C-alpha positions in Angstrom: -14.4 24.2 -23.3 -10.8 23.1 -23.3 -8.5 24.2 -20.6 -4.7 24.2 -20.8 -3.6 20.6 -21.3 -6.9 19.1 -20.0 -9.7 17.7 -22.2 -12.6 18.7 -20.0 -15.2 16.9 -22.3 -13.3 13.6 -21.9 -13.0 14.0 -18.2 -16.7 14.9 -17.8 -17.7 11.8 -19.8 -15.6 9.5 -17.7 -16.8 11.1 -14.5 -20.4 10.7 -15.6 -19.7 7.0 -16.2 -18.9 6.5 -12.5 -22.7 6.2 -11.9 -22.9 3.1 -14.1 -23.5 -0.1 -12.2 -20.9 -2.0 -14.4 -18.1 0.4 -13.2 -16.6 -0.9 -10.0 -13.4 1.1 -9.7 -11.7 4.3 -10.9 -8.1 5.5 -11.0 -7.8 9.3 -11.1 -4.5 11.0 -11.4 -4.2 14.8 -11.2 -0.6 15.6 -10.8 0.1 18.2 -13.6 0.6 21.7 -12.3 -2.0 22.7 -14.8 -4.6 21.6 -12.2 -3.4 24.4 -10.0 -3.9 27.3 -12.5 -6.6 29.8 -11.6 -8.5 29.2 -14.9 -8.8 25.5 -13.9 -10.2 26.1 -10.4 -13.9 25.7 -11.4 -13.2 22.5 -13.3 -11.0 21.1 -10.5 -13.9 21.7 -8.1 -16.2 20.0 -10.6 -14.0 16.9 -10.7 -13.9 16.8 -6.8 -17.7 17.2 -6.6 -18.3 14.4 -9.2 -16.0 12.0 -7.3 -17.6 12.8 -4.0 -21.1 12.4 -5.4 -20.3 9.1 -7.0 -18.7 7.8 -3.8 -21.6 8.9 -1.7 -24.2 7.4 -4.1 -22.4 4.2 -4.9 -20.7 3.6 -1.5 -18.8 0.4 -1.2 -19.8 -0.6 -4.8 -17.3 1.9 -6.2 -13.6 2.0 -5.3 -11.8 5.2 -6.1 -8.1 5.5 -6.0 -6.8 9.0 -6.6 -3.3 10.3 -7.0 -2.3 14.0 -6.5 1.0 15.6 -5.8 2.6 15.5 -2.4 4.9 18.3 -3.1 5.4 20.8 -5.9 8.5 20.3 -8.0 11.7 22.2 -7.1 13.2 23.4 -10.3 15.2 26.4 -11.5 11.8 27.9 -12.5 10.4 27.5 -9.0 11.0 31.2 -8.2 9.1 32.2 -11.4 6.1 30.1 -10.4 3.1 32.3 -9.5 2.2 32.4 -5.8 -1.3 31.4 -6.8 -0.1 27.9 -7.7 1.3 27.4 -4.2 -1.9 28.8 -2.7 -4.1 26.6 -4.8 -2.0 23.6 -3.9 -2.4 24.2 -0.2 -6.1 25.0 -0.4 -6.8 21.9 -2.5 -4.9 19.5 -0.2 -6.8 21.0 2.8 -10.1 20.6 1.1 -9.3 17.0 0.0 -8.3 16.2 3.6 -11.4 17.6 5.0 -13.6 15.8 2.5 -11.9 12.5 3.2 -12.5 13.0 6.9 -16.2 13.6 6.3 -16.5 10.7 3.8 -14.8 8.4 6.3 -17.5 9.2 8.8 -20.3 8.6 6.2 -21.7 5.2 5.5 -19.8 5.0 2.2 -16.2 4.2 1.9 -13.9 7.2 1.3 -11.7 7.3 -1.8 -8.1 6.4 -1.3 -6.0 9.5 -2.0 -2.3 9.0 -2.5 0.2 11.8 -2.8 2.9 11.3 -5.3 6.3 12.4 -3.9 8.4 14.2 -6.4 12.2 13.9 -5.8 14.4 16.9 -5.7 15.4 16.5 -9.4 12.0 15.7 -10.8 10.4 18.6 -12.7 7.3 16.6 -13.5 5.4 13.5 -12.3 6.2 10.1 -13.6 2.6 9.3 -14.4 0.2 11.1 -16.7 -3.1 12.6 -15.6 -5.9 10.2 -16.2 -9.3 9.0 -15.2 -9.5 5.3 -16.0 -12.5 3.1 -15.1 -12.8 -0.6 -14.3 -15.8 -1.7 -16.2 -16.9 -5.3 -16.4 -13.5 -6.3 -14.9 -11.5 -4.5 -17.7 -9.8 -1.1 -17.4 -10.7 1.5 -20.0 -6.9 1.7 -20.6 -5.2 -1.2 -18.9 -1.6 0.0 -19.3 -2.3 3.5 -17.9 -4.3 2.2 -15.0 -1.7 -0.4 -14.1 1.0 2.1 -14.3 -0.7 4.4 -11.9 -1.6 1.6 -9.5 2.0 0.3 -9.7 3.4 3.6 -8.5 1.3 3.3 -5.3 2.9 -0.1 -4.7 6.5 1.3 -4.8 7.8 1.9 -1.3 8.3 5.6 -0.7 6.8 6.8 -4.0 3.5 8.0 -2.4 2.1 8.8 1.0 -1.6 8.7 1.9 -3.6 11.9 2.3 -5.2 11.9 5.7 -7.0 14.3 7.9 -4.2 14.4 10.5 -3.0 17.7 9.2 -6.4 19.4 9.7 -7.0 21.5 12.7 -10.5 20.2 13.6 -10.3 21.7 17.1 -11.4 25.2 15.8 -10.3 28.6 17.0 -11.7 28.2 20.6 -10.4 24.7 21.2 -7.7 23.7 23.7 -4.7 21.6 22.8 -5.2 19.7 26.0 -7.8 17.0 25.2 -8.7 16.5 28.9 -10.7 19.7 28.7 -13.4 17.6 26.9 -13.6 15.0 29.6 
């Protein structure tokens, strides 16, 4: 099944390869707004699950660097954008943050998730969506992987996704931490 702009067969093949012992790293970029469409929700969840499973199984033997959008583009078409896109964006970031918090507390290393900051005049991300693997010290597509990793090194181009935005206190918690002492 092919979704709008996403070759799901290709992605599934690359994600399955994360289990191979000769794969030591992955760069995953999911910055197209296509990922936020309702018809792609199930596949987006499948990708998330595959990355989490690989990270838990492989632990420190697999380094995953992931790039998602920090913000949605502000364009003249922003008003015409369906509200479901904004809702999916918020839900996905919340889930990625929660997952990262859980994986950080697990024995395995959590994937590094960076959020690409779109400038006010940018209608689309500067890097294409991809899943590139480092196999036997060589990237499946060296230029694309280096381009994505290079963006992370540019000051102010990305920000890390953390669990700091999560309300882990729950509905009956107290903002005063001394209550737990």
